[in-house]
C-alpha positions as CSV (number, residue, x, y, z in Angstrom):
1,M,1.7,-25.2,-2.2
2,T,3.1,-27.0,-6.0
3,K,4.9,-25.1,-8.2
4,D,1.9,-24.6,-10.6
5,E,-0.3,-22.8,-7.9
6,I,2.9,-20.4,-7.1
7,M,3.6,-19.8,-10.6
8,K,-0.6,-19.1,-11.3
9,E,-0.2,-16.6,-8.8
10,L,3.0,-15.0,-10.1
11,R,1.1,-14.5,-13.2
12,A,-2.0,-13.2,-11.7
13,Y,1.1,-10.1,-10.5
14,E,2.0,-10.0,-13.8
15,D,-1.3,-9.5,-15.1
16,R,-2.3,-6.4,-12.1
17,R,1.1,-5.1,-12.5
18,D,0.3,-4.8,-17.0
19,E,-2.9,-3.2,-16.1
20,F,-1.3,-0.6,-14.2
21,Y,1.5,0.3,-16.7
22,R,-1.3,-0.2,-19.4
23,F,-3.3,2.5,-17.7
24,L,-0.1,4.9,-17.1
25,D,0.6,4.1,-20.8
26,E,-2.8,5.7,-22.1
27,H,-3.0,8.8,-19.4
28,I,0.8,9.5,-19.5
29,P,3.1,10.9,-22.6
30,H,6.2,9.5,-22.9
31,D,9.8,11.4,-23.2
32,A,10.5,10.8,-26.9
33,S,14.5,11.2,-25.8
34,T,14.2,9.0,-23.1
35,G,11.2,6.7,-23.3
36,L,10.5,7.2,-20.0
37,Y,6.9,9.0,-18.6
38,D,6.7,12.9,-19.2
39,F,5.3,14.4,-16.1
40,R,6.7,17.8,-17.2
41,N,2.6,18.7,-18.5
42,R,1.4,17.3,-14.8
43,V,-0.8,15.2,-16.8
44,L,-4.1,14.8,-14.0
45,L,-5.1,11.2,-13.6
46,D,-8.1,9.5,-11.9
47,A,-7.0,9.1,-8.7
48,K,-10.0,6.5,-8.0
49,K,-8.9,4.4,-10.9
50,V,-5.0,4.6,-9.9
51,Y,-5.8,3.8,-6.3
52,E,-7.9,0.7,-7.6
53,L,-5.0,-0.7,-9.9
54,F,-2.6,0.0,-7.2
55,H,-4.5,-2.2,-4.6
56,K,-5.0,-5.0,-6.8
57,L,-1.2,-5.1,-7.8
58,D,-0.5,-4.8,-4.0
59,Y,-2.9,-6.8,-2.9
60,Q,-1.4,-9.3,-5.2
61,A,2.1,-8.7,-4.1
62,R,1.2,-9.5,-0.7
63,K,-0.2,-12.3,-1.1
64,I,2.8,-13.9,-2.7
65,R,5.2,-12.5,0.0
66,G,2.5,-14.6,2.1
67,I,3.3,-17.5,0.0
68,V,7.2,-17.2,-0.1
69,V,7.3,-17.4,4.2
70,N,4.9,-19.6,4.2
71,E,7.3,-21.8,1.8
72,I,10.3,-20.8,3.9
73,L,9.0,-21.7,7.0
74,E,7.3,-25.0,5.9
75,G,10.7,-25.5,4.8
76,Q,12.7,-24.8,8.0
77,K,10.0,-27.7,9.6
78,S,11.9,-30.3,7.6
């Protein structure tokens, strides 16, 4: 794979990650003192939407892992 193709996949991963965190930011308040998500009120989330977003993120991560493994194996053949 070329560097540009790899960078494209990494950007896609970042886009999926950003999408996941945007969803969390829209639905879960942050603790004012720490800036972390505040789960004390046990906010309910749409499980189907959480799964959909996580699946896209996980798929892209697994795709990148495969690219890395293939690049390492190709490098060992040289």
